[in-house]
C-alpha atoms as a printed R data frame, in Angstrom:
    type eleno elety resid chain resno       x      y       z
1   ATOM     1    CA   MET     A     1  -6.063 20.037  14.492
2   ATOM     2    CA   THR     A     2  -6.780 16.353  14.895
3   ATOM     3    CA   LEU     A     3  -9.268 13.618  14.144
4   ATOM     4    CA   ALA     A     4 -12.237 14.649  12.005
5   ATOM     5    CA   THR     A     5 -15.275 12.897  10.559
6   ATOM     6    CA   LEU     A     6 -15.985 12.682   6.865
7   ATOM     7    CA   SER     A     7 -18.988 14.982   7.198
8   ATOM     8    CA   GLU     A     8 -16.911 17.616   8.997
9   ATOM     9    CA   VAL     A     9 -14.544 17.980   6.036
10  ATOM    10    CA   LEU     A    10 -16.908 17.307   3.114
11  ATOM    11    CA   GLN     A    11 -19.763 19.663   3.954
12  ATOM    12    CA   PRO     A    12 -17.477 22.742   3.900
13  ATOM    13    CA   ALA     A    13 -15.902 21.442   0.685
14  ATOM    14    CA   LYS     A    14 -19.292 21.089  -0.995
15  ATOM    15    CA   SER     A    15 -20.408 24.581  -0.051
16  ATOM    16    CA   GLY     A    16 -16.978 26.094  -0.723
17  ATOM    17    CA   GLY     A    17 -16.436 24.753  -4.223
18  ATOM    18    CA   TYR     A    18 -13.466 22.473  -3.586
19  ATOM    19    CA   ALA     A    19 -12.807 18.793  -2.966
20  ATOM    20    CA   ILE     A    20 -10.871 16.730  -0.439
21  ATOM    21    CA   ALA     A    21  -8.508 13.936  -1.437
22  ATOM    22    CA   GLY     A    22  -9.380 10.475  -0.172
23  ATOM    23    CA   LEU     A    23  -5.964  8.804  -0.284
24  ATOM    24    CA   VAL     A    24  -5.586  5.035  -0.403
25  ATOM    25    CA   THR     A    25  -2.945  4.081   2.150
26  ATOM    26    CA   LEU     A    26  -0.757  0.990   1.963
27  ATOM    27    CA   GLY     A    27   1.863  1.618   4.620
28  ATOM    28    CA   TRP     A    28   3.549  3.929   7.073
29  ATOM    29    CA   GLU     A    29   5.631  5.812   4.513
30  ATOM    30    CA   ASP     A    30   2.723  6.872   2.326
31  ATOM    31    CA   MET     A    31   0.546  7.738   5.332
32  ATOM    32    CA   ARG     A    32   3.244 10.073   6.652
33  ATOM    33    CA   ALA     A    33   3.759 11.622   3.230
34  ATOM    34    CA   PHE     A    34   0.018 12.206   2.801
35  ATOM    35    CA   VAL     A    35  -0.305 13.996   6.136
36  ATOM    36    CA   ALA     A    36   2.847 16.044   5.506
37  ATOM    37    CA   ALA     A    37   1.428 17.121   2.147
38  ATOM    38    CA   ALA     A    38  -1.874 18.104   3.757
39  ATOM    39    CA   GLU     A    39  -0.032 20.205   6.329
40  ATOM    40    CA   ALA     A    40   2.009 21.891   3.598
41  ATOM    41    CA   GLU     A    41  -1.180 22.690   1.667
42  ATOM    42    CA   ASP     A    42  -3.138 23.534   4.835
43  ATOM    43    CA   THR     A    43  -6.002 21.280   3.801
44  ATOM    44    CA   PRO     A    44  -7.818 18.331   5.408
45  ATOM    45    CA   VAL     A    45  -6.945 14.824   4.266
46  ATOM    46    CA   ILE     A    46  -8.780 11.501   4.309
47  ATOM    47    CA   LEU     A    47  -6.567  8.479   5.053
48  ATOM    48    CA   GLN     A    48  -8.286  5.413   3.626
49  ATOM    49    CA   ALA     A    49  -7.771  1.774   4.544
50  ATOM    50    CA   GLY     A    50  -8.995 -0.230   1.559
51  ATOM    51    CA   PRO     A    51  -9.467 -3.987   1.172
52  ATOM    52    CA   GLY     A    52  -5.947 -4.568  -0.185
53  ATOM    53    CA   CYS     A    53  -4.352 -2.730   2.699
54  ATOM    54    CA   ARG     A    54  -6.532 -4.554   5.220
55  ATOM    55    CA   ALA     A    55  -5.567 -7.927   3.734
56  ATOM    56    CA   HIS     A    56  -1.907 -7.090   4.350
57  ATOM    57    CA   THR     A    57  -2.078 -5.294   7.706
58  ATOM    58    CA   PRO     A    58  -4.507 -5.952  10.570
59  ATOM    59    CA   LEU     A    59  -7.186 -3.302  10.990
60  ATOM    60    CA   LEU     A    60  -6.104 -2.776  14.605
61  ATOM    61    CA   VAL     A    61  -2.618 -1.769  13.437
62  ATOM    62    CA   LEU     A    62  -3.951  0.508  10.687
63  ATOM    63    CA   ALA     A    63  -6.260  2.251  13.150
64  ATOM    64    CA   ALA     A    64  -3.403  2.923  15.568
65  ATOM    65    CA   MET     A    65  -1.103  4.242  12.826
66  ATOM    66    CA   MET     A    66  -3.705  6.532  11.274
67  ATOM    67    CA   ARG     A    67  -5.025  7.831  14.583
68  ATOM    68    CA   HIS     A    68  -1.518  8.616  15.772
69  ATOM    69    CA   LEU     A    69  -0.827 10.667  12.649
70  ATOM    70    CA   ALA     A    70  -4.184 12.414  13.004
71  ATOM    71    CA   GLN     A    71  -3.564 13.325  16.621
72  ATOM    72    CA   ILE     A    72  -0.261 15.054  15.883
73  ATOM    73    CA   ALA     A    73  -1.299 16.671  12.591
74  ATOM    74    CA   ARG     A    74  -1.895 20.402  12.207
75  ATOM    75    CA   VAL     A    75  -4.823 19.803   9.847
76  ATOM    76    CA   PRO     A    76  -8.018 17.730  10.116
77  ATOM    77    CA   VAL     A    77  -7.433 14.061   9.336
78  ATOM    78    CA   VAL     A    78 -10.247 11.602   8.629
79  ATOM    79    CA   VAL     A    79  -9.527  7.951   9.408
80  ATOM    80    CA   HIS     A    80 -11.701  6.132   6.886
81  ATOM    81    CA   LEU     A    81 -12.584  2.506   6.147
82  ATOM    82    CA   ASP     A    82 -12.887  2.224   2.353
83  ATOM    83    CA   HIS     A    83 -15.100 -0.424   0.730
84  ATOM    84    CA   GLY     A    84 -16.324 -2.155   3.846
85  ATOM    85    CA   HIS     A    85 -18.313 -5.154   2.628
86  ATOM    86    CA   SER     A    86 -20.140 -6.170   5.799
87  ATOM    87    CA   TYR     A    87 -21.855 -4.675   8.832
88  ATOM    88    CA   ASP     A    88 -19.412 -6.500  11.111
89  ATOM    89    CA   GLU     A    89 -16.365 -5.110   9.317
90  ATOM    90    CA   CYS     A    90 -17.697 -1.563   9.628
91  ATOM    91    CA   ALA     A    91 -18.598 -2.155  13.279
92  ATOM    92    CA   GLN     A    92 -15.064 -3.363  13.996
93  ATOM    93    CA   ALA     A    93 -13.599 -0.251  12.370
94  ATOM    94    CA   ILE     A    94 -15.848  1.990  14.461
95  ATOM    95    CA   ASP     A    95 -14.840  0.152  17.634
96  ATOM    96    CA   LEU     A    96 -11.164  0.649  16.728
97  ATOM    97    CA   GLY     A    97 -11.544  4.400  16.340
98  ATOM    98    CA   PHE     A    98 -12.124  4.996  12.647
99  ATOM    99    CA   THR     A    99 -13.975  8.290  12.241
100 ATOM   100    CA   SER     A   100 -15.638  7.291   8.976
101 ATOM   101    CA   VAL     A   101 -16.716  4.059   7.308
102 ATOM   102    CA   MET     A   102 -17.857  3.240   3.803
103 ATOM   103    CA   TYR     A   103 -20.292  0.399   3.336
104 ATOM   104    CA   ASP     A   104 -20.152 -0.819  -0.265
105 ATOM   105    CA   GLY     A   105 -23.380 -2.538  -1.265
106 ATOM   106    CA   SER     A   106 -23.178 -1.374  -4.862
107 ATOM   107    CA   ARG     A   107 -23.434 -4.888  -6.305
108 ATOM   108    CA   LEU     A   108 -26.591 -5.650  -4.321
109 ATOM   109    CA   PRO     A   109 -30.181 -5.138  -5.471
110 ATOM   110    CA   LEU     A   110 -31.275 -1.559  -4.747
111 ATOM   111    CA   GLN     A   111 -33.459 -2.178  -1.709
112 ATOM   112    CA   GLU     A   112 -30.958 -4.556  -0.127
113 ATOM   113    CA   ASN     A   113 -28.210 -1.978  -0.647
114 ATOM   114    CA   ILE     A   114 -30.421  0.674   0.965
115 ATOM   115    CA   ASP     A   115 -31.324 -1.510   3.943
116 ATOM   116    CA   ARG     A   116 -27.770 -2.648   4.667
117 ATOM   117    CA   THR     A   117 -26.268  0.791   4.171
118 ATOM   118    CA   ALA     A   118 -28.913  2.364   6.422
119 ATOM   119    CA   ALA     A   119 -28.035 -0.102   9.187
120 ATOM   120    CA   VAL     A   120 -24.341  0.786   8.976
121 ATOM   121    CA   ALA     A   121 -25.146  4.511   8.842
122 ATOM   122    CA   ALA     A   122 -27.299  4.233  11.972
123 ATOM   123    CA   LEU     A   123 -24.512  2.396  13.798
124 ATOM   124    CA   ALA     A   124 -21.949  4.965  12.691
125 ATOM   125    CA   HIS     A   125 -24.045  7.964  13.634
126 ATOM   126    CA   ALA     A   126 -24.761  6.528  17.069
127 ATOM   127    CA   ALA     A   127 -20.991  6.463  17.607
128 ATOM   128    CA   GLY     A   128 -20.446  9.966  16.223
129 ATOM   129    CA   VAL     A   129 -18.888  8.572  13.037
130 ATOM   130    CA   SER     A   130 -19.662  9.359   9.387
131 ATOM   131    CA   CYS     A   131 -20.836  6.881   6.761
132 ATOM   132    CA   GLU     A   132 -20.315  6.813   2.985
133 ATOM   133    CA   GLY     A   133 -22.428  4.610   0.714
134 ATOM   134    CA   GLU     A   134 -22.286  3.676  -2.955
135 ATOM   135    CA   ILE     A   135 -25.125  3.518  -5.456
136 ATOM   136    CA   GLY     A   136 -24.248  2.319  -8.933
137 ATOM   137    CA   PHE     A   137 -21.271 -0.008  -9.275
138 ATOM   138    CA   VAL     A   138 -17.864  1.500 -10.120
139 ATOM   139    CA   GLY     A   139 -16.008 -1.049 -12.224
140 ATOM   140    CA   TYR     A   140 -12.320 -1.871 -12.655
141 ATOM   141    CA   ASP     A   141  -9.900 -1.252 -15.483
142 ATOM   142    CA   ALA     A   142  -9.580 -4.516 -17.439
143 ATOM   143    CA   GLY     A   143 -12.058 -6.026 -14.978
144 ATOM   144    CA   ALA     A   144 -15.717 -5.879 -13.981
145 ATOM   145    CA   ALA     A   145 -17.726 -3.328 -15.954
146 ATOM   146    CA   SER     A   146 -19.418 -0.379 -14.270
147 ATOM   147    CA   THR     A   147 -23.142  0.011 -13.770
148 ATOM   148    CA   GLY     A   148 -23.983  3.699 -13.974
149 ATOM   149    CA   THR     A   149 -25.804  5.412 -11.141
150 ATOM   150    CA   ASP     A   150 -29.469  6.152 -11.807
151 ATOM   151    CA   PRO     A   151 -30.216  9.677 -10.484
152 ATOM   152    CA   ALA     A   152 -33.680  8.734  -9.196
153 ATOM   153    CA   GLU     A   153 -32.252  5.709  -7.382
154 ATOM   154    CA   ALA     A   154 -29.535  7.915  -5.897
155 ATOM   155    CA   ALA     A   155 -32.206 10.266  -4.506
156 ATOM   156    CA   LEU     A   156 -34.061  7.314  -2.954
157 ATOM   157    CA   PHE     A   157 -30.791  5.943  -1.582
158 ATOM   158    CA   SER     A   158 -29.934  9.303  -0.023
159 ATOM   159    CA   ALA     A   159 -33.353  9.718   1.585
160 ATOM   160    CA   GLN     A   160 -33.589  6.203   3.003
161 ATOM   161    CA   THR     A   161 -30.023  5.622   4.223
162 ATOM   162    CA   ALA     A   162 -29.115  8.998   5.805
163 ATOM   163    CA   VAL     A   163 -25.517  8.569   4.632
164 ATOM   164    CA   ASP     A   164 -23.105 11.500   4.835
165 ATOM   165    CA   ALA     A   165 -21.650 11.006   1.335
166 ATOM   166    CA   ILE     A   166 -22.533  9.024  -1.764
167 ATOM   167    CA   ALA     A   167 -20.076  7.378  -4.138
168 ATOM   168    CA   VAL     A   168 -21.445  7.398  -7.683
169 ATOM   169    CA   SER     A   169 -20.698  5.673 -10.982
170 ATOM   170    CA   VAL     A   170 -20.579  8.253 -13.764
171 ATOM   171    CA   GLY     A   171 -17.847  6.928 -16.056
172 ATOM   172    CA   ASN     A   172 -15.181  6.608 -13.366
173 ATOM   173    CA   VAL     A   173 -13.295  3.304 -13.097
174 ATOM   174    CA   HIS     A   174 -10.968  1.868 -10.450
175 ATOM   175    CA   LEU     A   175  -7.272  1.133 -11.071
176 ATOM   176    CA   GLN     A   176  -6.730  3.205 -14.200
177 ATOM   177    CA   THR     A   177  -3.070  3.996 -14.785
178 ATOM   178    CA   THR     A   178  -3.734  6.916 -17.156
179 ATOM   179    CA   SER     A   179  -6.180  9.823 -17.071
180 ATOM   180    CA   LYS     A   180  -8.487  8.409 -19.735
181 ATOM   181    CA   THR     A   181 -11.862  8.640 -17.987
182 ATOM   182    CA   SER     A   182 -14.522 10.914 -19.377
183 ATOM   183    CA   ILE     A   183 -16.945 11.757 -16.597
184 ATOM   184    CA   ASP     A   184 -20.614 11.842 -17.635
185 ATOM   185    CA   THR     A   185 -21.266 15.354 -16.347
186 ATOM   186    CA   ALA     A   186 -24.927 15.277 -17.388
187 ATOM   187    CA   ARG     A   187 -25.567 12.208 -15.220
188 ATOM   188    CA   LEU     A   188 -23.475 13.651 -12.398
189 ATOM   189    CA   THR     A   189 -25.360 16.956 -12.505
190 ATOM   190    CA   ALA     A   190 -28.704 15.139 -12.460
191 ATOM   191    CA   ILE     A   191 -27.618 13.204  -9.368
192 ATOM   192    CA   ALA     A   192 -26.406 16.386  -7.655
193 ATOM   193    CA   ASP     A   193 -29.685 18.145  -8.436
194 ATOM   194    CA   LEU     A   194 -31.696 15.342  -6.821
195 ATOM   195    CA   CYS     A   195 -29.311 15.006  -3.840
196 ATOM   196    CA   PRO     A   196 -28.585 18.688  -3.151
197 ATOM   197    CA   ASN     A   197 -27.353 18.318   0.420
198 ATOM   198    CA   ILE     A   198 -25.156 15.232   0.070
199 ATOM   199    CA   PRO     A   199 -21.469 15.424  -0.925
200 ATOM   200    CA   LEU     A   200 -20.739 13.188  -3.912
201 ATOM   201    CA   VAL     A   201 -17.646 11.009  -4.199
202 ATOM   202    CA   ILE     A   202 -15.706  9.816  -7.236
203 ATOM   203    CA   HIS     A   203 -13.878  6.532  -6.770
204 ATOM   204    CA   GLY     A   204 -11.167  5.802  -9.326
205 ATOM   205    CA   GLY     A   205 -10.063  9.424  -9.271
206 ATOM   206    CA   SER     A   206  -6.669  8.559 -10.773
207 ATOM   207    CA   GLY     A   207  -8.395  7.986 -14.106
208 ATOM   208    CA   VAL     A   208  -9.885 11.491 -14.142
209 ATOM   209    CA   SER     A   209  -7.676 14.259 -15.507
210 ATOM   210    CA   PRO     A   210  -6.496 16.911 -13.026
211 ATOM   211    CA   ASN     A   211  -8.267 19.550 -15.098
212 ATOM   212    CA   GLN     A   212 -11.626 17.788 -14.898
213 ATOM   213    CA   ARG     A   213 -11.147 17.015 -11.201
214 ATOM   214    CA   ARG     A   214 -10.610 20.718 -10.599
215 ATOM   215    CA   GLN     A   215 -13.648 21.705 -12.660
216 ATOM   216    CA   LEU     A   216 -15.981 19.241 -10.940
217 ATOM   217    CA   ALA     A   217 -14.768 20.355  -7.518
218 ATOM   218    CA   ALA     A   218 -15.151 24.050  -8.311
219 ATOM   219    CA   ALA     A   219 -18.685 23.456  -9.598
220 ATOM   220    CA   GLY     A   220 -19.647 21.831  -6.299
221 ATOM   221    CA   LEU     A   221 -20.454 18.556  -8.064
222 ATOM   222    CA   VAL     A   222 -17.785 16.407  -6.399
223 ATOM   223    CA   SER     A   223 -16.558 16.883  -2.843
224 ATOM   224    CA   LYS     A   224 -14.197 13.912  -2.569
225 ATOM   225    CA   PHE     A   225 -11.925 12.205  -5.074
226 ATOM   226    CA   ASN     A   226 -10.434  8.847  -4.138
227 ATOM   227    CA   ILE     A   227  -6.839  8.668  -5.363
228 ATOM   228    CA   GLY     A   228  -4.836  5.452  -5.186
229 ATOM   229    CA   THR     A   229  -3.250  4.183  -8.394
230 ATOM   230    CA   GLU     A   230  -1.700  7.539  -9.282
231 ATOM   231    CA   LEU     A   231   0.229  7.684  -6.018
232 ATOM   232    CA   ARG     A   232   1.137  4.002  -6.053
233 ATOM   233    CA   GLN     A   233   2.789  4.686  -9.406
234 ATOM   234    CA   THR     A   234   4.749  7.503  -7.778
235 ATOM   235    CA   PHE     A   235   5.844  5.117  -5.023
236 ATOM   236    CA   GLY     A   236   6.952  2.513  -7.569
237 ATOM   237    CA   ARG     A   237   9.012  4.996  -9.555
238 ATOM   238    CA   ALA     A   238  10.632  6.401  -6.412
239 ATOM   239    CA   LEU     A   239  11.491  2.937  -5.140
240 ATOM   240    CA   ARG     A   240  13.046  1.897  -8.449
241 ATOM   241    CA   ASP     A   241  15.031  5.136  -8.558
242 ATOM   242    CA   ALA     A   242  16.323  4.568  -5.030
243 ATOM   243    CA   LEU     A   243  17.475  1.035  -5.817
244 ATOM   244    CA   THR     A   244  19.013  2.059  -9.137
245 ATOM   245    CA   GLU     A   245  20.920  4.867  -7.454
246 ATOM   246    CA   LYS     A   246  22.236  2.560  -4.756
247 ATOM   247    CA   PRO     A   247  21.846 -1.069  -5.881
248 ATOM   248    CA   GLU     A   248  23.798 -2.372  -2.903
249 ATOM   249    CA   ALA     A   249  21.240 -0.900  -0.460
250 ATOM   250    CA   PHE     A   250  19.518 -3.410   1.770
251 ATOM   251    CA   ASP     A   251  18.198 -1.504   4.772
252 ATOM   252    CA   ARG     A   252  14.398 -1.425   4.535
253 ATOM   253    CA   ILE     A   253  13.966  1.858   6.400
254 ATOM   254    CA   ALA     A   254  16.639  3.653   4.401
255 ATOM   255    CA   ILE     A   255  15.189  2.428   1.098
256 ATOM   256    CA   LEU     A   256  11.534  3.124   1.843
257 ATOM   257    CA   SER     A   257  12.301  6.532   3.305
258 ATOM   258    CA   LYS     A   258  13.436  7.583  -0.171
259 ATOM   259    CA   THR     A   259   9.845  7.271  -1.382
260 ATOM   260    CA   GLU     A   260   8.332  9.784   1.031
261 ATOM   261    CA   GLY     A   261   9.604 12.963  -0.632
262 ATOM   262    CA   PRO     A   262   8.289 12.098  -4.123
263 ATOM   263    CA   ILE     A   263   4.951 10.916  -2.697
264 ATOM   264    CA   MET     A   264   4.587 14.121  -0.701
265 ATOM   265    CA   THR     A   265   5.348 16.262  -3.763
266 ATOM   266    CA   ALA     A   266   2.830 14.396  -5.924
267 ATOM   267    CA   THR     A   267   0.188 14.549  -3.179
268 ATOM   268    CA   LYS     A   268   0.645 18.281  -2.706
269 ATOM   269    CA   ALA     A   269  -0.010 18.801  -6.412
270 ATOM   270    CA   ILE     A   270  -3.211 16.747  -6.217
271 ATOM   271    CA   MET     A   271  -4.451 18.630  -3.165
272 ATOM   272    CA   HIS     A   272  -3.587 22.047  -4.579
273 ATOM   273    CA   ASN     A   273  -5.462 21.225  -7.771
274 ATOM   274    CA   LEU     A   274  -8.611 20.277  -5.848
275 ATOM   275    CA   ARG     A   275  -8.588 23.547  -3.898
276 ATOM   276    CA   ALA     A   276  -9.929 25.792  -6.672
277 ATOM   277    CA   ASP     A   277 -11.170 28.147  -3.954
278 ATOM   278    CA   ARG     A   278  -7.557 29.221  -3.289
279 ATOM   279    CA   SER     A   279  -6.266 29.853  -6.805
């Protein structure tokens, strides 16, 4: 298999009662580990280039790395721009070969968010690319507070933007280092009822317990969980272990290669948990 759009992997997940992992990538080692885990679990994977990654590595380089891995993978791989904050940024990603873009207008007034997201969605669809939008702001641990998604506004957003997936704010928070989030399932269910054909996305998935992630996926309420912090913690532990084991090590490739096995193992567990349809 090879490159896939977000819609191509999320629509089957929604109807099948499982979810796909949207994995925040920071470098070559974690990208390779994510794809290897997806192949081992025989499941699609979404490689995501977020703002932090883009600030460190040019988008052109990220596109080439992700597309290469997608083209040689045995499972569908989505190459996704996460939290694009402008039309131009999303347009650049599409031109570079990303198969999915997220426009994040969640801090904007409702109608402005709708109008800007709709413009990006139209551009993406004209290029055969998927588009994710966000309605209701998802906050940050020890940072900006969330603004919960209003179900009626989500329905309006869905109808007027034609996005392929909607990120919602239902208690989830970015950058949580423990699974302490309690998802507001009543709000989430109300959104799903009013947006029956649109896959819903949970950002800040690291803060949601594996058990609740599995339950929400199996119920068809969430089709994509974004996972970043949880796997960055795995990377950090693996790197410290490698340097502790061999403190005289200095070769970058040799050191970083030690992180791939632990990341792959942790990613496989996440993916297996989200595939309730196979248990």
